[in-house]
C-alpha positions in Angstrom: 21.2 1.6 -11.1 23.5 0.2 -13.8 21.6 -0.2 -17.1 23.2 -3.6 -17.9 22.2 -4.9 -14.5 18.6 -3.6 -14.7 18.2 -5.1 -18.2 19.4 -8.5 -16.9 17.3 -8.4 -13.9 14.3 -7.3 -16.0 14.8 -10.3 -18.3 15.0 -12.6 -15.3 11.8 -11.1 -13.9 10.0 -11.4 -17.2 11.0 -15.1 -17.5 9.7 -15.7 -14.0 6.4 -14.1 -14.9 6.1 -16.1 -18.1 6.8 -19.4 -16.3 4.5 -18.7 -13.3 1.0 -20.1 -13.0 -0.1 -17.9 -10.1 1.2 -14.5 -9.1 0.6 -12.2 -6.1 2.2 -9.0 -4.7 2.8 -7.2 -1.4 3.2 -3.4 -1.8 4.2 -0.6 0.5 4.7 3.1 0.5 7.6 2.9 -2.0 5.3 2.1 -4.9 3.5 5.4 -4.4 6.4 7.8 -3.8 6.8 8.6 -7.6 3.1 9.6 -7.5 3.9 12.3 -5.0 3.0 10.6 -1.7 6.0 10.7 0.7 6.9 7.5 2.4 5.8 8.0 6.1 9.1 6.5 7.2 11.2 8.0 4.4 13.5 11.0 4.5 10.5 13.3 3.8 7.9 11.3 5.7 6.0 12.5 8.7 7.9 10.3 11.1 11.1 12.2 10.2 9.9 15.7 9.4 7.6 15.8 12.5 5.1 17.9 10.5 2.5 15.9 12.4 2.7 14.0 15.6 2.4 10.4 14.3 2.0 9.0 17.8 -1.1 11.0 18.2 -2.7 11.0 14.8 -2.7 7.2 14.3 -3.4 6.1 17.9 -7.0 4.9 18.3 -7.1 5.8 22.0 -5.9 9.3 21.3 -8.4 9.6 18.4 -11.2 8.7 20.7 -10.2 11.5 23.1 -9.2 14.1 20.5 -9.7 13.6 16.7 -8.3 17.0 15.7 -4.6 16.0 15.3 -5.7 13.2 13.0 -7.9 15.5 10.9 -5.2 18.1 10.6 -3.2 15.3 8.8 -6.2 13.8 7.0 -7.2 17.1 5.2 -3.7 17.4 3.7 -3.6 13.7 2.8 -7.0 13.6 1.1 -6.3 16.9 -0.8 -3.0 15.4 -1.9 -4.4 12.1 -3.1 -7.2 13.9 -5.0 -4.7 15.2 -7.6 -2.3 12.3 -7.9 -2.2 9.5 -10.5 -1.0 5.8 -10.2 2.6 5.1 -11.0 3.9 2.8 -13.7 4.2 0.1 -11.1 0.6 0.3 -10.2 -0.4 0.0 -13.8 2.0 -2.9 -14.3 0.2 -4.9 -11.6 -3.2 -4.0 -13.1 -2.0 -5.3 -16.5 -0.8 -8.5 -14.9 -4.3 -9.0 -13.5 -5.6 -9.2 -17.0 -3.4 -12.3 -17.7 -5.6 -14.4 -15.3 -2.4 -15.5 -13.5 -2.5 -12.6 -11.0 -4.3 -13.5 -7.9 -4.3 -10.0 -6.3 -2.4 -7.3 -4.4 -1.9 -7.1 -0.7 -1.1 -3.5 0.2 -0.1 -1.5 3.3 -1.1 1.7 1.6 -4.2 3.8 2.2 -4.1 5.8 -1.1 -6.3 3.5 -3.2 -4.0 3.9 -6.2 -4.1 0.2 -7.1 -7.8 0.5 -7.7 -7.4 3.7 -9.6 -4.9 1.9 -11.9 -7.5 -0.8 -12.6 -6.7 -3.6 -10.1 -9.8 -5.2 -8.7 -8.4 -7.8 -6.3 -6.8 -5.5 -3.7 -6.5 -6.4 0.0 -5.9 -3.1 1.9 -4.4 -4.2 5.2 -4.5 -0.7 6.6 -7.8 0.2 5.0 -8.4 3.5 3.1 -10.3 6.7 3.1 -13.0 5.5 0.7 -15.4 4.8 3.5 -15.9 6.3 7.0 -18.1 5.3 9.9 -19.6 7.2 12.7 -17.7 6.4 15.9 -21.1 6.4 17.8 -23.9 5.0 15.6 -21.8 3.2 12.9 -23.4 5.0 9.9 -21.3 4.7 6.8 -20.2 7.8 4.7 -18.5 7.8 1.3 -15.3 9.7 0.7 -17.0 12.7 -1.0 -19.2 13.3 2.0 -16.3 13.0 4.4 -14.3 15.5 2.3 -17.1 18.0 2.4 -17.4 17.7 6.1 -13.6 17.9 6.7 -13.5 21.2 4.8 -16.3 22.8 6.8 -15.7 21.2 10.2 -12.6 21.0 12.4 -13.6 17.5 13.3 -16.3 16.0 10.9 -19.4 14.8 12.6 -22.2 12.4 11.9 -25.8 13.6 11.9 -26.1 12.1 15.3 -23.2 14.1 16.6 -20.6 11.3 16.7 -17.1 11.7 15.3 -16.5 10.2 11.8 -13.6 7.8 11.5 -12.2 6.8 8.1 -11.9 3.1 7.6 -8.2 3.0 8.1 -6.3 0.9 10.7 -5.0 2.9 13.7 -2.4 1.7 16.2 -4.3 -0.4 18.6 -6.6 -1.9 15.9 -6.3 -5.2 14.0 -5.2 -5.1 10.4 -7.7 -6.1 7.7 -7.6 -9.1 5.4 -4.7 -10.8 7.2 -6.1 -14.3 6.7 -6.9 -13.6 3.0 -3.3 -12.2 2.6 -1.8 -15.4 3.9 -3.9 -17.6 1.7 -3.1 -15.5 -1.4 0.6 -15.7 -0.6 0.5 -19.4 -0.1 -1.2 -19.9 -3.4 1.2 -17.9 -5.5 4.2 -19.6 -7.2 5.6 -16.1 -7.9 5.4 -13.4 -5.1 6.4 -9.8 -5.5 7.5 -7.5 -2.7 7.4 -4.0 -4.0 8.2 -0.7 -2.3 8.4 -2.0 1.3 11.3 -2.8 3.6 8.9 -5.1 5.5 9.6 -3.7 8.9 6.0 -3.1 10.0 4.2 -6.1 11.5 2.2 -8.1 10.8 2.6 -7.3 7.1 6.3 -8.1 7.5 5.4 -11.7 8.3 3.5 -12.3 5.0 6.5 -13.1 2.7 7.5 -16.0 5.0 4.3 -17.8 3.8 5.4 -17.7 0.2 6.6 -21.1 -1.1 7.2 -20.0 -4.7 9.8 -17.6 -6.1 10.1 -14.2 -4.4 11.1 -11.1 -6.3 11.9 -8.0 -4.2 11.9 -4.6 -5.8 12.6 -1.7 -3.4 14.7 1.4 -3.1 16.8 0.3 -0.2 17.6 -2.9 1.5 15.0 -5.5 2.5 16.4 -7.8 5.1 15.0 -11.2 4.6 16.7 -14.6 5.1 14.3 -16.6 2.9 15.5 -19.6 0.8 13.3 -18.7 -2.1 14.3 -15.2 -3.0 15.0 -15.4 -6.7 15.7 -11.8 -7.5 16.5 -8.6 -5.5 16.3 -5.3 -7.2 17.5 -2.3 -5.3 16.2 0.6 -7.4 13.3 2.5 -8.8 10.3 0.3 -9.2 8.8 2.2 -12.1 12.0 2.1 -14.1 12.3 -1.6 -13.4 8.8 -2.6 -14.4 8.9 -0.5 -17.5 11.9 -2.7 -18.6 10.1 -5.9 -17.5 7.0 -5.0 -19.6 9.3 -4.6 -22.6 10.7 -8.1 -22.2 7.5 -9.9 -21.5 
């Protein structure tokens, strides 16, 4: 990205933040790639590398029949996230929350890095690994217990013998917090779209509910034909928000 261009865009963004009364954000996998989590649909993602069969591991009907493919993936993912830290962009949004202007983050990610960075108003549309539930009796387990059982059992089981399912959204299940996400978007007079190309529905529909200024920060194109897009930044989010913080 051209440094003069990024400086100008960062100044514009800082001005929008200063003038805004209410701010919200929608984030996707691109906000976490600098932390070391590959974008599932990116060039190193599982949909491209075929390291795992994505059609099996995230399908609720397949999980009900055979949970092993999912847990082959889940062990690697949980071990990966155990050692990563939030990115500059995660911390930037957490700092914004302290201004009282920031209403919250709507995220498609399951890595819980927003909370680790200090954000408290986080709407995880696809859930996370922080809680798991028995597929049979419904008993809840925290992540540390799930991790222990994943490392000692091919498919972690409840005390009743039922399969444990992390509280993440599979294909065939409804996303979480959709109503709250729409309400948050409608309230914001400045709405960020960060690290997502908005191709996965229903999250892709959320920006159309924004009536205020929209700022898009993504590595790659985001195809939206919305009248209120005030700024489009095609580049590294961490680099950009470091500049924005300087100009605020």
